[in-house]
C-alpha positions as a LaTeX table, in Angstrom:
\begin{tabular}{lrrr}
\hline
Residue & $x$ (\AA) & $y$ (\AA) & $z$ (\AA) \\
\hline
Unk1 & 102.49 & 114.46 & 85.36 \\
Unk2 & 102.05 & 112.98 & 81.89 \\
Unk3 & 105.74 & 112.15 & 81.73 \\
Unk4 & 105.48 & 110.23 & 85.02 \\
Unk5 & 102.46 & 108.29 & 83.75 \\
Unk6 & 104.25 & 107.48 & 80.49 \\
Unk7 & 107.33 & 106.31 & 82.40 \\
Unk8 & 105.23 & 104.11 & 84.71 \\
Unk9 & 103.41 & 102.66 & 81.69 \\
Unk10 & 106.71 & 101.75 & 80.02 \\
Unk11 & 108.05 & 100.17 & 83.23 \\
Unk12 & 105.03 & 97.89 & 83.55 \\
Unk13 & 104.54 & 97.09 & 79.86 \\
Unk14 & 108.14 & 96.64 & 78.72 \\
Unk15 & 108.88 & 92.92 & 78.48 \\
Unk16 & 111.62 & 91.51 & 80.70 \\
Unk17 & 114.82 & 90.80 & 78.80 \\
Unk18 & 114.98 & 87.01 & 79.23 \\
Unk19 & 118.48 & 86.95 & 77.77 \\
Unk20 & 119.87 & 89.14 & 80.55 \\
Unk21 & 122.71 & 87.23 & 82.22 \\
Unk22 & 125.55 & 88.10 & 84.55 \\
Unk23 & 126.45 & 90.96 & 86.85 \\
Unk24 & 124.45 & 94.21 & 86.57 \\
Unk25 & 125.19 & 97.40 & 88.52 \\
Unk26 & 122.43 & 100.04 & 88.66 \\
Unk27 & 123.15 & 103.34 & 86.92 \\
Unk28 & 123.53 & 105.16 & 90.24 \\
Unk29 & 125.66 & 102.36 & 91.71 \\
Unk30 & 123.25 & 101.70 & 94.57 \\
Unk31 & 122.63 & 98.02 & 93.69 \\
Unk32 & 124.58 & 95.10 & 92.29 \\
Unk33 & 122.61 & 92.09 & 91.10 \\
Unk34 & 123.36 & 88.84 & 89.27 \\
Unk35 & 120.91 & 87.67 & 86.62 \\
Unk36 & 120.28 & 84.39 & 84.81 \\
Unk37 & 117.78 & 84.29 & 81.93 \\
Unk38 & 116.33 & 87.67 & 82.93 \\
Unk39 & 115.73 & 86.78 & 86.60 \\
Unk40 & 117.65 & 87.72 & 89.72 \\
Unk41 & 119.79 & 84.72 & 90.61 \\
Unk42 & 122.75 & 85.00 & 92.94 \\
Unk43 & 124.32 & 87.55 & 95.22 \\
Unk44 & 122.61 & 90.92 & 95.68 \\
Unk45 & 124.15 & 94.02 & 97.28 \\
Unk46 & 122.66 & 97.44 & 97.95 \\
Unk47 & 124.55 & 100.53 & 99.05 \\
Unk48 & 123.55 & 103.73 & 100.80 \\
Unk49 & 123.45 & 106.41 & 98.10 \\
Unk50 & 124.82 & 109.12 & 100.37 \\
Unk51 & 127.83 & 107.26 & 101.79 \\
Unk52 & 128.33 & 104.36 & 99.39 \\
Unk53 & 128.58 & 101.94 & 102.33 \\
Unk54 & 126.97 & 98.50 & 102.23 \\
Unk55 & 123.28 & 98.52 & 103.20 \\
Unk56 & 122.17 & 94.94 & 102.47 \\
Unk57 & 123.72 & 91.70 & 101.31 \\
Unk58 & 121.65 & 88.71 & 100.27 \\
Unk59 & 120.84 & 86.11 & 97.66 \\
Unk60 & 118.11 & 85.65 & 95.04 \\
Unk61 & 116.78 & 82.42 & 93.53 \\
Unk62 & 114.53 & 82.91 & 90.48 \\
Unk63 & 113.64 & 86.51 & 91.40 \\
Unk64 & 112.82 & 85.55 & 95.02 \\
Unk65 & 114.96 & 86.61 & 98.01 \\
Unk66 & 116.27 & 83.45 & 99.69 \\
Unk67 & 118.57 & 82.29 & 102.45 \\
Unk68 & 120.25 & 84.61 & 104.93 \\
Unk69 & 120.27 & 88.38 & 104.40 \\
Unk70 & 122.47 & 90.88 & 106.24 \\
Unk71 & 121.50 & 94.53 & 106.84 \\
Unk72 & 123.85 & 97.31 & 107.93 \\
Unk73 & 123.40 & 100.86 & 109.17 \\
Unk74 & 125.00 & 103.85 & 107.42 \\
Unk75 & 128.10 & 103.45 & 109.62 \\
Unk76 & 128.61 & 99.84 & 108.41 \\
Unk77 & 127.44 & 98.22 & 111.65 \\
Unk78 & 125.24 & 95.14 & 111.46 \\
Unk79 & 121.63 & 95.99 & 112.30 \\
Unk80 & 119.73 & 92.80 & 111.34 \\
Unk81 & 120.29 & 89.27 & 110.11 \\
Unk82 & 117.27 & 87.75 & 108.41 \\
Unk83 & 116.70 & 84.10 & 107.56 \\
Unk84 & 114.04 & 84.05 & 104.84 \\
Unk85 & 111.22 & 81.60 & 105.52 \\
Unk86 & 109.18 & 82.33 & 102.40 \\
Unk87 & 105.50 & 83.06 & 102.04 \\
Unk88 & 103.30 & 83.43 & 105.10 \\
Unk89 & 100.42 & 81.05 & 104.44 \\
Unk90 & 98.45 & 81.20 & 107.69 \\
Unk91 & 99.62 & 83.77 & 110.26 \\
Unk92 & 97.53 & 86.92 & 110.75 \\
Unk93 & 98.13 & 90.08 & 112.75 \\
Unk94 & 95.84 & 92.75 & 114.17 \\
Unk95 & 96.52 & 96.23 & 112.82 \\
Unk96 & 94.22 & 98.92 & 114.20 \\
Unk97 & 91.42 & 96.45 & 114.90 \\
Unk98 & 91.56 & 94.62 & 111.56 \\
Unk99 & 93.15 & 91.25 & 110.81 \\
Unk100 & 95.80 & 91.26 & 108.09 \\
Unk101 & 97.90 & 88.48 & 106.65 \\
Unk102 & 101.40 & 89.75 & 105.75 \\
Unk103 & 102.87 & 88.17 & 102.64 \\
Unk104 & 106.24 & 86.97 & 104.03 \\
Unk105 & 107.76 & 85.50 & 107.17 \\
Unk106 & 111.37 & 85.36 & 108.36 \\
Unk107 & 113.44 & 84.61 & 111.43 \\
Unk108 & 115.13 & 87.86 & 112.46 \\
Unk109 & 118.02 & 88.80 & 114.73 \\
Unk110 & 118.17 & 92.47 & 115.73 \\
Unk111 & 121.42 & 94.11 & 116.87 \\
Unk112 & 122.07 & 97.18 & 119.00 \\
Unk113 & 123.47 & 99.88 & 116.69 \\
Unk114 & 125.83 & 101.27 & 119.34 \\
Unk115 & 127.28 & 98.11 & 120.87 \\
Unk116 & 126.71 & 95.52 & 118.14 \\
Unk117 & 125.21 & 93.19 & 120.77 \\
Unk118 & 122.30 & 90.92 & 119.89 \\
Unk119 & 119.08 & 92.60 & 121.18 \\
Unk120 & 116.49 & 90.03 & 120.26 \\
Unk121 & 115.44 & 87.30 & 117.87 \\
Unk122 & 112.28 & 85.65 & 116.68 \\
Unk123 & 109.73 & 85.29 & 113.92 \\
Unk124 & 108.62 & 88.37 & 111.96 \\
Unk125 & 105.93 & 88.94 & 109.37 \\
Unk126 & 106.02 & 91.64 & 106.70 \\
Unk127 & 104.19 & 92.75 & 103.58 \\
Unk128 & 106.80 & 93.73 & 100.98 \\
Unk129 & 110.12 & 94.89 & 102.41 \\
Unk130 & 111.46 & 94.02 & 105.85 \\
Unk131 & 113.55 & 97.20 & 105.82 \\
Unk132 & 110.39 & 99.32 & 105.70 \\
Unk133 & 108.28 & 97.58 & 108.34 \\
Unk134 & 107.85 & 94.23 & 110.06 \\
Unk135 & 105.77 & 92.76 & 112.86 \\
Unk136 & 107.14 & 90.56 & 115.63 \\
Unk137 & 105.13 & 87.37 & 115.91 \\
Unk138 & 104.96 & 84.78 & 118.69 \\
Unk139 & 107.57 & 84.41 & 121.42 \\
Unk140 & 110.73 & 86.48 & 121.06 \\
Unk141 & 114.03 & 86.02 & 122.85 \\
Unk142 & 115.14 & 89.35 & 124.28 \\
Unk143 & 118.72 & 90.02 & 125.45 \\
Unk144 & 120.13 & 92.73 & 127.70 \\
\hline
\end{tabular}
């Protein structure tokens, strides 16, 4: 337990290396990121640890995800295409009777994992990571 606390303390108190530049691959090979002056800037790729196949492909600008991001399932089929819209400044959602304001908003296209066909598209709101959870907002186009 003390080792975990010490590790967490170091992670949050160690200054960011502002001289970090170029391509960096994580030790376990699960991510590839480009840096400029210590911030994520450029193409980002993540891979499934178990299979090594591409999980996500996107772009960072000054440590912020930007532009269009592509997400794949473990069998390398497209599952989502996300167009980042930035911070959510005014939209709220009801979760279990309480209003919440998710941090981010994006335009999302969802794909059927078996056929690859477009299932639906529309605005989504999410707190931290769209791959963990998101909330459909407003009118969605649904396809059969």
